[in-house]
N, C-alpha and C positions, 0 to 999 in steps of 0.2 A: 332940449336939442343939444346943448353943450354937454350934458351928461351922456347923451347917446354917442357923441363924437369921442368923448374921453373913454367911454367903454369900448368902442370900436378900436381906438388906437391901442388900448391896453391889450385887447385880445390879439391884435395884429403883432404887437411886440412879443407877446408870449408865444405866438405861433412861430415867429422868426427865431426866437431864442430856443424853442423846442426843436427846431430843425437844425440848429447849430450844434457842433460837437461840444461836449463838456470836457475840458482839458485841465490837467494839473501838472505841476513841475515834476519831471521824472518820467512822464509818459513818452512813448514813442509812437508817432503817427505818420501817416503817409500824406504827402503833399505834392502840389504841382508848381513848378517854377514859373513865376510871373515875369521876372526880369532879372538881369545880371549886370552888375557894374564891376569895376576893378577892385572894389573893396568889400562888396556884400552881395547877397542873393536874396531876393524877395520871393516868398513862397506862400501860396494859398493852401491853408491846411483845413479849410471848411469851418473856420472859426470867424467870429465877428470882426476880428482884426487879423491882418496878414502877419506872417512870421518873417523874421529877418535872420539870415545866417551871416555872421561876421566872418571875414576871411580867416581869422585865427581859429574859428570853429568849423572850418570847411575841411581842412586836411591837416595831417601831421607835418606837412611841408610848409614852413612859415613863409616861403617865398612864392608860393603858388598863386597864380592869377585866376580868380574864379571863372573868368571867361574862357580859360583854356580847358576847363574840365566840366563846366556846367552850361547847359543851353536852356533858353526859354522853352517851356513845354515839357521838360524832363520831369519824370515822376521819381520821387526819392523819399526815403524814410528819414525823419528828423527827430531829434531828442529835444524835449521842451525844457529849457533851462529856467525861464521865467515867463509867467503868463502875461505880465505887463512890464516892459522894459523902462517905464517911466514916461514914454512918449506914445503910449497906446498900442505899441506893437508887441508881438510875442517873440521873445528871444529864443533862437533855435541853435542846434548844433548837429551838423551832419556826422562829424567824426565820432561823436559820442554814441550816436545811433548805430553807426557802423560797428563800433566796438562791441556794443551790447548784442547786436545781431550776430557778430562773429563768434562770440562766446556761446550763443545759443547753437550756432552751427557746429562749433567744436564739440559741444556737449552731445549733439546728435550723432556726430561722427564716432565719438567714443562709445556711446551706448549701442550703436549698431555695428561696431567693430569694423567700420569701413576704413580703407586706406586712402591716402592722398599723397601726391608727389610734391616735394619741397626741394628747394635748392640750398645746399649747405653753404652758409655765408663765411664762417670762420671757425678755426680750431681754437678751443679754450682749454683751460685746465680740466682734465677729466672727461672731455668730450668735444662736442661741436655745437654751433648755434645755427638755427635755421628760422625762417619766418613762415608761419602757417596762417593764411588768411590775414596777413598783416601783423600777427601777434608773434612776438619773440618766443622761441621755444628752444629747449635744450635736449640734445641727444647724447646720452652717456656713451663713453667709448665702448662699453660692453654691449650696447644696443645698436651700434652702427651696422654690424653685419652678423651673419650666422656664426662665423668663425672669429678667431682672435685677430684684432686689428693692431698691426705694428706701427703704422704711420697714419695718424688722424688727418694730417694735412693732405693726404692723397684724396680725401673726400671733398675738400673745399672746391667750390665751383661746380660740383656735379649734382645732378638731380638724384634724389633718393626717395623711393617709395616707403612711406612710414605709416604707423598707426599711433594713435594717442593712447598712452598707457597710464598717464596721470594728468589730472586737470583740476586746478583750483583757481576759480575766478577772483576770489577775495585776495589771494596772494599773487595774482597775476602769474600763475605758474602753469607751464605746459611742458610735459615730458613726452618725447617721441621715441619710437623704436623702429629701426629698419630691420632689426633681427627677427621680429615677429613675422614681418611680411616675407622675409627670405625663407624662414622655416616653413611657412605655409606653402610658399611656391615650390619648395623642394619636396614637400610631402605630396603635393598635387602631381608633380612630375614623377615621383616614385610610384604612385598609384597608377598613373597612365602607363608607365613602363611595365608594371606587373600585369596589367590588363591586356597588353599587346605583344609581349615577348613570346617568341616561338623557337623551338629547337631547330638548329641548322641554319637559321637566318644570319645575315651579316649586319652588323651594327657598327657605328662609329663612336668612339669614346676617347677619353683622355687619361693617360697614365698618371695616377695620383700618388702611388707609393710602391717602393720596391722592397721585397722581403727576400730572405735566403732561399725560399722555396718557389718564388714567382713574383708576378707583377699585378697590382690592383688597378683596375680601369673603371673610371666613372662613366656609366652609360647614360646618365641623366637622372640623378637622384639616388641611384643604387650603384654600388661598386661590385664588379665581377672580378674573379681571380683567374689569371692565366698561369697555370703551373709551368714550371721550367720545361717539362717535356712537351708542352703544347705551345711554347714560344718559337721553337725552331725544329727542323728535322735533324739538325746536327746536335750532338750532345753539348749542353752548356752547364757550367757550374754556378754562374752568377747571372741573373736576369739583365744586369747592366750591360752584358755583352750584346744584347739585342735592342733594348729600349731604355729610355730615360724618362724621368718625371717631367710631365708637361707635354710629352709626345701625343700627337693625334694619331690614333691607330684604328684600322678596320679589323674587327674581330668576328669570329664565328661563335654563336651560342651553342655550346656543346651539351649543356644540361642546366636545369635550374630547379630550386625548391623554394616556393613562395613562403611556405610555413616557416622555414629556417632562415629565409632571407639570403639564400646563397645562389650564385650564378657562376657556372664554370665556363670559361672562354678559351678559345684557341686562336692563335695568331698565324700559325703556319697554314699555307694554302693546301687544301686537300688535293688539288690537282697536281701539286708539285711533289707529291710523295715519291721519294727516290726509289721505293720498292716497286713502283709501277713499271719502271724500265730496267730493273736490275738484271734481268736475263739478257738484255741487249748489250750490257756492258761486261757481265761476268758469267762464266760458265763453269760447270763442275769440272774439276781437274786443272783449272788454270791457277797460276801462281801470281799473287799480287803483293804489294807492300802496304802495311797498315801501321796503326799506332795503338799501343796498349792503353785502354781507357779505364778499365776496371779489373781488379784482382779479387777473386773469391777462392774459397777453399777447393772448389771443384774445377776451377779453370780460370781462364782469362778472356775478357772481352776485347776484341780488336776492331777498331774502326777503320774500314778500308776506303770509305768515302763519307762526306757529310750526311749524317742520318742513316748510314749503313754500318751495322755492327754485326760481328759474328762471334760465336763462342769457340774458343780453343779449349777442348776438354783437357784436364790434367794429364791424361794418357797420351795426348797428342802434342804435348809441349816438347818432350825430349825422349830420346831413345833410352836414356837412363831413367831409373825410377826416382821420382822426387816426392817429397812430403807435401810441399805446398808450392803453388805457382810463384808466390812471392820470393821463394828461395833462388829463383833463376831469372825472374822478370820484375820490372817495376813500371808504374804508370808513366807513360811518356816514351817508352822504348819504341823504336822503329823496328819492325820485324817483317820478315817475309812469311806469307802463309799460303797454303794450298786450299782451294775451295773443295770441300768434301760433299756438301749438299746445300740446296737452296729451297726454302719454303716461302714463296711469295705471299701466300695467304696468311700465314702466321707471323710473317716478318722475321723469320729465323734463318740463320746460316751457320753451318758447321765448318770450322776451319782447322788446319793442322800446321803447326810450325815444323815439326820433325819431318813431315812429308815434303816440305818446301826446301829442306836442306839438301844441297847437291851431294850425293854420295860418290866417293872416289871409284873410278872404273878399274876393275881387276884386269891385269895384263896376262892374257892366255896365249900370247904369241909363241911362247916356247913349246907349246903343244901342237903346233901347226902340222908337223910331219910325223909319220908313224914311228920312225927310228928314235927321234928325240923324245917322243911320247913314251915309248917303252922304256928307254934309258932313264927317263925322269921318274917314271913309276917305280922302277927298280930301286932307284936311289931313295925314293920316299919310304919304301918298305924294307930297305936294307938293314937298318938297325934293329927292326923288330924281328926279322927272320933270323938274325944272328943268334938271338937268345931263345929261339923257339925250338923245342925238342919234339921229334916225332916219336910216338910209341911204337915199339916193335911188335 
């Protein structure tokens, strides 16, 4: 009988042990909180003995009160420090388990190329520091943004979307990059723009750079160019006369070439084309004042209103024969011109300077009566008749 009881007891113990977890130091297991005190947390980990998390192993914050962050019934992962703490309990650590899980999560983020948002904590030599999943990480200055960073401190306290570009658990090393995320976002915007852009449409952009020949505008990942002649209806020499870097502008898409990555833009309103109403303001035969804006070998261009220029051919500059317009005119001269012709379709106008010059009026009053006329005519031919001989 005793042998039967001993055998039954042995089988029962083996069954109980078989149903319990087999644990070793270094394992990470899931448990359920039984109770919480000011100094420790008791956890059921499915083992014959309960586990205990000392306050020092609960969090990196030494002043934390377990009751403030843990409640009975919570499920959590714990790291097994010692299977027997000397009093029959299993010594556990939550912060070590969290650290291991975090490194696993970081490794997964890196392998999948996923981004995550972090807050930049401080600027240090060569870059900045942020915390990702509670782990201290370094962001090199060259990786903070897509472009050159002048002031690292300007990033402190701000959220930054980053990717993990280097990870070494053994050395506790994590390197982050905001540049990679920015580049990918820019490329996505660039593709979106190329897929949606249309000729003639109006878009909003930001002036990014001025050149001698025009202004570059960022439409969202792609820069377009506004040539000087498309900035304004009036003639301009420097794009800075119209726009400045940083200006928000509404532009027209004049043309684009996706293969070459080029977009031509216009700033001037098509509806405001001064040639649309030119015949209302100027007529053939009228005389107006203008400014010489260009000199060429064959003539001079004169601006009579913003965006309205006409050509004074070299033959229409002076009554006298001249070799070059520059011999009698210079850019900036104010001149009176007569309108000879207007072509609204081709935006062309022919002007004349010599026709606009008031010619002195001849005084023919002395020939008003017959007697004075005859006397005057005789006087005119008197000298010639004196020397003229008639043939016999």
